[in-house]
C-alpha positions in Angstrom: 157.8 2.7 -204.2 158.9 1.4 -200.6 157.9 -2.0 -198.8 157.9 -0.2 -195.5 154.9 -0.2 -193.6 152.7 3.0 -193.7 152.1 5.1 -190.8 149.1 4.1 -189.2 147.0 7.6 -190.1 148.1 7.0 -194.0 146.8 3.2 -193.9 143.5 2.5 -194.9 141.3 0.5 -192.5 140.4 0.5 -189.1 144.0 1.3 -187.3 144.6 4.7 -189.2 140.7 5.7 -188.9 140.4 5.1 -185.1 141.0 7.8 -182.7 142.6 5.9 -180.3 144.7 3.7 -182.9 148.1 2.6 -182.7 149.8 5.9 -183.5 148.3 7.3 -180.1 149.7 4.4 -178.1 153.2 4.7 -179.7 153.5 8.6 -179.5 151.8 9.5 -176.7 153.9 10.7 -174.0 153.6 8.6 -170.5 151.2 9.9 -168.2 153.9 11.1 -165.4 155.4 13.1 -168.5 152.1 14.5 -169.8 151.4 15.8 -166.4 154.8 17.4 -166.3 154.1 19.2 -169.8 151.1 20.4 -168.4 152.6 21.9 -165.6 155.1 23.5 -167.1 152.5 24.9 -170.0 150.3 26.3 -167.1 153.3 27.7 -165.8 154.1 29.5 -168.7 151.0 30.6 -169.5 150.6 32.2 -165.6 154.0 33.9 -166.4 151.9 35.2 -169.9 148.8 36.5 -167.9 150.6 37.8 -165.1 152.5 40.4 -167.8 148.5 41.5 -168.8 148.1 43.3 -165.0 145.6 42.9 -162.7 142.6 43.2 -164.6 143.0 39.8 -166.8 143.9 38.4 -163.8 141.2 39.6 -162.0 138.7 38.3 -165.0 139.9 34.9 -164.8 139.1 34.8 -161.2 135.6 36.0 -161.6 135.4 33.6 -164.0 136.3 30.6 -161.8 134.5 31.8 -159.3 131.4 31.9 -161.5 131.9 28.8 -163.0 132.8 26.8 -160.0 131.0 28.7 -156.7 134.5 29.3 -154.9 133.2 32.4 -153.0 134.4 32.6 -149.9 137.3 30.3 -150.4 138.5 32.3 -153.3 138.5 35.2 -150.9 140.3 34.1 -147.8 142.9 32.5 -150.1 143.4 36.2 -151.6 143.6 37.4 -148.3 146.3 35.2 -147.4 148.3 35.9 -150.4 147.6 39.6 -150.4 149.8 39.4 -147.3 152.7 38.0 -148.5 155.8 40.3 -148.3 156.9 41.0 -152.2 160.8 42.0 -151.0 160.8 38.4 -148.8 159.7 36.5 -152.1 161.9 38.3 -154.5 164.8 38.0 -151.9 164.3 34.1 -152.1 163.4 33.6 -155.3 159.6 32.5 -154.9 158.4 35.5 -157.0 159.2 33.6 -160.4 159.1 30.2 -161.6 162.3 28.1 -162.6 163.7 28.7 -165.9 162.7 26.3 -168.7 164.5 22.9 -168.7 167.2 22.4 -171.0 167.9 19.5 -173.2 171.4 18.3 -174.4 170.9 16.9 -178.1 173.7 14.7 -179.5 175.9 14.5 -176.1 178.9 15.3 -177.9 181.7 13.2 -176.6 
């Protein structure tokens, strides 16, 4: 057996049992990083939804309208976006998200 301290979730007592215990403070990403990860996750989910076609997108917008009473504002925004020129968007690269960021592991010399 080792004398190394056990991770909080493996210890008996309060820290391991507490939802907001030490582990969350140590391993939680900083708020800015967490927001960036949430934004990337949302972008990838939108890409998957887009591949499903127009009907699922319509259903999502209908659900958002029902849940948040977006009504007229949603219709105005849809009209604005529907007037965008798809050829121009494609030409300037505004029809897709940036590629996933890459990370260098090890940084060889």
